[in-house]
FIVEXPA-740836 format. One record per residue (C-alpha): residue in one letter; x, y, z. Coordinates in steps of 0.001 Angstrom, whole numbers, plus 500000, padded with zeros to 6 digits. Layout:
<rs>
   type        x        y        z
      a        X        Y        Z
...
</rs>
This chain:
<rs>
   type        x        y        z
      x   482332   493350   510333
      x   482727   489686   509493
      x   483384   488705   513110
      x   480993   486200   514679
      x   479256   487598   517759
      x   479470   484414   519790
      x   480742   483038   523078
      x   484203   482668   521558
      x   484442   486510   521975
      x   486232   487005   518647
      x   484116   490098   518052
      x   485036   491509   521473
      x   488756   490902   520873
      x   488490   492564   517462
      x   486864   495560   519128
      x   489606   495704   521769
      x   492338   495450   519135
      x   490636   498150   517066
      x   490542   500477   520079
      x   494142   499570   520867
      x   495258   500716   517426
      x   493699   504103   518136
      x   494458   504637   521813
      x   497595   502794   522901
      x   500852   504768   522903
      x   502481   502009   520867
      x   500266   499583   518981
      x   501606   496321   520325
      x   499585   493994   522494
      x   501391   494737   525746
      x   500503   498432   525468
      x   496989   497623   524239
      x   496343   495432   527289
      x   497530   498240   529560
      x   495171   500698   527891
      x   491929   499051   526778
      x   489317   497997   529323
      x   488751   494238   529544
      x   491731   493352   527352
      x   494468   490842   528092
      x   497811   490507   526306
      x   497669   486707   525896
      x   494074   486811   524686
      x   494972   489439   522087
      x   497950   487330   520972
      x   495651   484326   520554
      x   493121   486451   518665
      x   495727   487602   516171
      x   497717   484380   515734
      x   495516   481367   516467
      x   491792   482131   516527
      x   489612   481299   513552
      x   488584   484279   511482
      x   489282   485323   507902
      x   491397   488378   507200
      x   490378   488046   503561
      x   486690   488484   504476
      x   487558   491576   506510
      x   489616   493131   503691
      x   486861   492411   501157
      x   484287   493983   503446
      x   486477   497063   504001
      x   486900   497412   500226
      x   483162   497270   499577
      x   482418   499727   502379
      x   485049   502131   501040
      x   483508   501864   497587
      x   480147   502816   499083
      x   481677   505875   500776
      x   482893   507203   497429
      x   479909   506127   495311
      x   478038   509445   495429
      x   480915   511275   493765
      x   482504   508531   491687
      x   484362   510994   489459
      x   488131   510501   489597
      x   488038   507617   492091
      x   491398   505860   491792
      x   492572   502356   492576
      x   496240   502691   493562
      x   498725   499852   493992
      x   501933   500396   495913
      x   504347   498537   498165
      x   505462   499459   501656
      x   508419   498102   503622
      x   508570   497678   507384
      x   511973   497310   509023
      x   512288   494171   511170
      x   515170   492767   513176
      x   515944   489039   513320
      x   515125   486185   510965
      x   511905   484731   512350
      x   509151   487134   511286
      x   507375   485774   508222
      x   508816   487037   504924
      x   511614   489032   506543
      x   514682   489394   504353
      x   517310   491900   503273
      x   515400   493822   500632
      x   514803   497343   499410
      x   513171   499598   502003
      x   511904   502748   500302
      x   511367   504650   503556
      x   514980   504090   504574
      x   516265   504465   501004
      x   518464   501372   501231
      x   518514   497574   501400
      x   517648   496553   504958
      x   516172   493648   506898
      x   512470   494207   506205
      x   509054   492799   505486
      x   507438   494159   502322
      x   503741   494265   501610
      x   501978   495023   498326
      x   498849   497075   498990
      x   495859   498497   497153
      x   494206   501772   498138
      x   491017   503485   497046
      x   491371   507242   496649
      x   489218   510218   495800
      x   490399   513796   496131
      x   492521   513964   499290
      x   490749   510986   500871
      x   492530   507624   500648
      x   492137   504321   502470
      x   493881   500958   502140
      x   491532   498168   501018
      x   493772   495167   500247
      x   497256   493890   500889
      x   499479   490846   500986
      x   502950   490061   502254
      x   505668   489665   499626
      x   507409   486286   500024
      x   511058   486338   498864
      x   512419   483358   496925
      x   514632   482376   499867
      x   511500   481858   501939
      x   509503   480059   499257
      x   512323   477499   498874
      x   512643   476853   502630
      x   509913   474383   503607
      x   510781   474298   507328
      x   510814   478068   507558
      x   507421   478271   505849
      x   505965   475664   508192
      x   507274   477466   511258
      x   505712   480739   510053
      x   502456   478844   509329
      x   502305   479948   505718
      x   499401   478136   503987
      x   500477   475603   501341
      x   498843   477635   498573
      x   500877   480718   499549
      x   504298   479009   499696
      x   505429   480251   496334
      x   507355   483271   495207
      x   505318   485781   493223
      x   506615   489038   491850
      x   505165   492281   493150
      x   503663   492854   489709
      x   501826   489526   489869
      x   500579   490386   493349
      x   499407   493833   492252
      x   497517   492429   489254
      x   495863   489822   491493
      x   494660   492562   493856
      x   493364   494724   491012
      x   491553   491708   489569
      x   490016   490982   492982
      x   488813   494589   493252
      x   487226   494356   489808
      x   485550   491026   490635
      x   484293   492437   493961
      x   482671   495363   492172
      x   484893   498053   493716
      x   483936   501123   491700
      x   486765   503225   490309
      x   487645   505143   487160
      x   491435   504934   487164
      x   494251   502563   488127
      x   497500   504170   489293
      x   500934   502725   490053
      x   504543   503851   490336
      x   507346   503027   487906
      x   508063   499621   489456
      x   504815   498516   487805
      x   504622   501049   484960
      x   507956   500000   483452
      x   506557   496510   482796
      x   504815   496181   479404
      x   502837   493133   480528
      x   501365   495013   483492
      x   500030   497850   481325
      x   498802   495527   478581
      x   496956   493347   481091
      x   495113   496400   482418
      x   494324   497399   478833
      x   492908   493929   478161
      x   490729   494190   481282
      x   489282   497481   480077
      x   490921   499508   482864
      x   491932   503137   482349
      x   495341   503743   483887
      x   498014   506322   484618
      x   501290   504486   485272
      x   504577   506149   486154
      x   507541   505200   483952
      x   511317   505718   484209
      x   513355   507932   481899
      x   514885   504912   480139
      x   511463   503585   479069
      x   511341   502947   475293
      x   508597   504502   473182
      x   507925   504988   469458
      x   507183   508331   467840
      x   505349   506634   464964
      x   503348   503413   464708
      x   505818   500507   464692
      x   503413   498338   462600
      x   504902   494995   463726
      x   505327   492240   461146
      x   506940   488828   460881
      x   510205   488412   459087
      x   510046   486565   455789
      x   511735   483185   455907
      x   513763   481292   453346
      x   512316   478428   451313
      x   513968   476038   453684
      x   513788   476098   457432
      x   511108   476933   459939
      x   508824   479983   459518
      x   509894   483094   461372
      x   508261   483584   464774
      x   509676   486927   465881
      x   508095   490261   465102
      x   510034   493206   463793
      x   509529   496860   462872
      x   511418   499329   460722
      x   510618   501999   463322
      x   513302   502509   465937
      x   512390   502963   469590
      x   513616   505962   471527
      x   514125   506301   475262
      x   511946   508905   476937
      x   514948   510899   478197
      x   516235   511215   474599
      x   512755   512005   473320
      x   512490   514846   475853
      x   515765   516386   474633
      x   514151   516762   471188
      x   511174   518676   472582
      x   511004   522441   472226
      x   510569   524367   475476
      x   507490   526013   473945
      x   505753   522639   473954
      x   505638   522765   477758
      x   502498   524557   478991
      x   501678   526040   482392
      x   498729   524431   484165
      x   497156   524626   487603
      x   496537   520978   488463
      x   495025   521239   491951
      x   494621   523360   495046
      x   497124   522515   497765
      x   497219   523523   501429
      x   499555   526397   500471
      x   497642   527556   497412
      x   497288   526549   493786
      x   499809   524059   492424
      x   501100   525291   489062
      x   503382   523079   486966
      x   504782   522728   483459
      x   503129   519995   481418
      x   503994   518221   478198
      x   501421   515777   476864
      x   501693   513869   473584
      x   500415   510658   472076
      x   503142   508119   471389
      x   503290   504410   470564
      x   504186   501543   472874
      x   505211   498060   471701
      x   506679   495169   473675
      x   508572   493833   470607
      x   507128   490384   471282
      x   503633   490554   469804
      x   501865   491969   466787
      x   499891   494486   468873
      x   501034   498012   469631
      x   499226   500818   471419
      x   498877   504545   470931
      x   498832   506044   474429
      x   499402   509359   476168
      x   502722   510291   477686
      x   502397   512888   480468
      x   505503   514804   481536
      x   505306   517124   484515
      x   507901   519293   486218
      x   508041   522198   488614
      x   508303   525744   487311
      x   512051   525693   487977
      x   512430   522479   485956
      x   512917   520128   488925
      x   511036   516999   490033
      x   510294   515488   486624
      x   507366   513009   486630
      x   506680   510740   483657
      x   503575   508618   483107
      x   501731   506623   480462
      x   497966   506569   480114
      x   495496   504753   477892
      x   492798   507352   478594
      x   490560   508610   475809
      x   492458   510638   473165
      x   490341   513663   474085
      x   491513   513658   477714
      x   493231   516955   478531
      x   496797   517311   479764
      x   495527   519016   482925
      x   493185   516113   483687
      x   495929   513537   483180
      x   498334   515499   485366
      x   495692   515813   488088
      x   495163   512036   488105
      x   498923   511488   487964
      x   499279   513584   491132
      x   496707   511467   492986
      x   499409   508889   493724
      x   500754   511312   496332
      x   497828   510494   498597
      x   498672   506815   498947
      x   501986   507893   500474
      x   500070   510063   502917
      x   497790   507105   503704
      x   500809   504934   504552
      x   502210   507739   506693
      x   498928   508065   508626
      x   498609   504290   508989
      x   502131   503968   510366
      x   502267   507035   512594
      x   498680   507070   513896
      x   497255   503547   513555
      x   500174   501217   514213
      x   500525   499659   510754
      x   504232   499003   511404
      x   503909   498311   515144
      x   502791   494737   515490
      x   503705   491492   517208
      x   503017   489103   514369
      x   505501   486462   513282
      x   503236   484095   511358
      x   501398   484577   508068
      x   497839   484911   509365
      x   498827   487257   512181
      x   500542   489688   509777
      x   497535   489791   507452
      x   495034   490013   510305
      x   496865   493007   511745
      x   496798   494699   508336
      x   493083   493999   507874
      x   492309   495605   511261
      x   494442   498643   510407
      x   492451   498943   507163
      x   489236   498799   509182
      x   490503   501605   511424
      x   491529   503685   508385
      x   488081   503310   506857
      x   486495   504334   510168
      x   488429   507601   510075
      x   487660   508167   506385
      x   483961   507972   507254
      x   484394   510309   510220
      x   486308   512806   508089
      x   483511   512826   505516
      x   480930   513294   508279
      x   482849   516169   509911
      x   484184   517798   506727
      x   481524   520544   506597
      x   482511   521756   510081
      x   486225   520882   509913
      x   487241   520911   506225
      x   490946   520459   507040
      x   490631   517811   509730
      x   493312   515087   509639
      x   493629   511510   510858
      x   495937   512773   513605
      x   493189   515175   514767
      x   490632   512363   514863
      x   492964   510055   516778
      x   493412   512826   519341
      x   489649   513291   519598
      x   488887   509600   520116
      x   491817   509089   522480
      x   490053   511524   524826
      x   486446   510573   524018
      x   486935   506863   524758
      x   487801   506115   528405
      x   490585   503651   529186
      x   492480   502092   532077
      x   494914   504999   532326
      x   492171   507324   533603
      x   491735   505195   536748
      x   494421   505576   539438
      x   493878   502093   540833
      x   494223   500494   537390
      x   497367   502518   536686
      x   498800   501144   539942
      x   497905   497604   538778
      x   499704   498275   535499
      x   502813   499401   537408
      x   502667   496246   539547
      x   502366   494034   536443
      x   505311   495786   534783
      x   507418   495404   537899
      x   506594   491693   538172
      x   507523   491144   534546
      x   510867   492864   535026
      x   511475   490900   538229
      x   510898   487606   536376
      x   513299   488695   533653
      x   515917   489651   536266
      x   515621   486300   538074
      x   515953   484385   534797
      x   519179   486272   534103
      x   520714   486614   537553
      x   518897   484212   539879
      x   518134   485717   543302
      x   520868   488329   543062
      x   519309   491682   544073
      x   519242   494507   541544
      x   522163   496939   541733
      x   520210   500159   541270
      x   522319   503147   542240
      x   525512   501106   542544
      x   528527   501295   540306
      x   529538   497867   538971
</rs>
């Protein structure tokens, strides 16, 4: 997959790294080298950080392969953009900064990536991603040089700009999908939604409760200007916007309807739905849009979800709510990638190494998506964790050979001995003694 099969052994190292993501107890290169036959820690480090191969080519290839997997049943295939934070200590890893970490629910020293996933039903795989570069990094030339960030990438871009760039790349690469989904970080931005509208994309975007909508067409116009002075440039409307939370207070409880939106592992998922057409206007242009607003909550009134969609006016509330719920599966994809495939367990301080690791994780995810589809008739509820277990046994490794395990123990001991001598000279270790 876009690795040259040549004497430089890039293909072989990619294969070893791929197996390491699946089989090693912790997906860093020390553990990979202890597990995978023929691998070496320094060689894997060189492969990830210094060798010549394009992570962009790998991601593009993964995206096209994923699109082929879903092509036979294109209905409801979703392109989902989302960010994921990975906690990191220290200041040297590329892009690391004190920023919001959703998994931890607080601001923490982290790297943040913006990713795109392709999803259909309960099957989801990551197909694109890029590291978010905080302003503090973009302004620090020496720091960028040390992290080997390419000149063209040494600029701060918002997550919305990054997400739009990835969606545009998917469109240009012919990645087939029917819907674009995103959470409220993206949905709250008028420009994001209007750009997707201009591209002809059908979307379901989450929005916050303080999002402003119009109950009637705002019909924007320019203010008349006096005989003297410059012509007016701002648009206005006699219609007043209303925040969604205030709009919901005005709704009658009878307007909420019960719908079964999907089958879950514990049975049918029944929710209360409210779907209306409302108007959206950015108050900067003469164009406004009549879109759907989809409101969903549990039967007890908890867990309110709000989304906007530019789907056809005839689209049912149940259909919109089903697509709205598809965003859940990107969270599951991140969980699988982190817990089973080492997405957050890497030794990558520079720009290329981070992106190369992510591209190889995406390759591994796609591999398991294909295996799940192949085995679904026999094991309809099989998970990524199940498949990792299967391949961890099916593929032999160094740990199944007593002599090689002994060599691993020797290598570990020598490494610890070197570390001890660097710290204490020839002073013997004080195991079992009280200092």
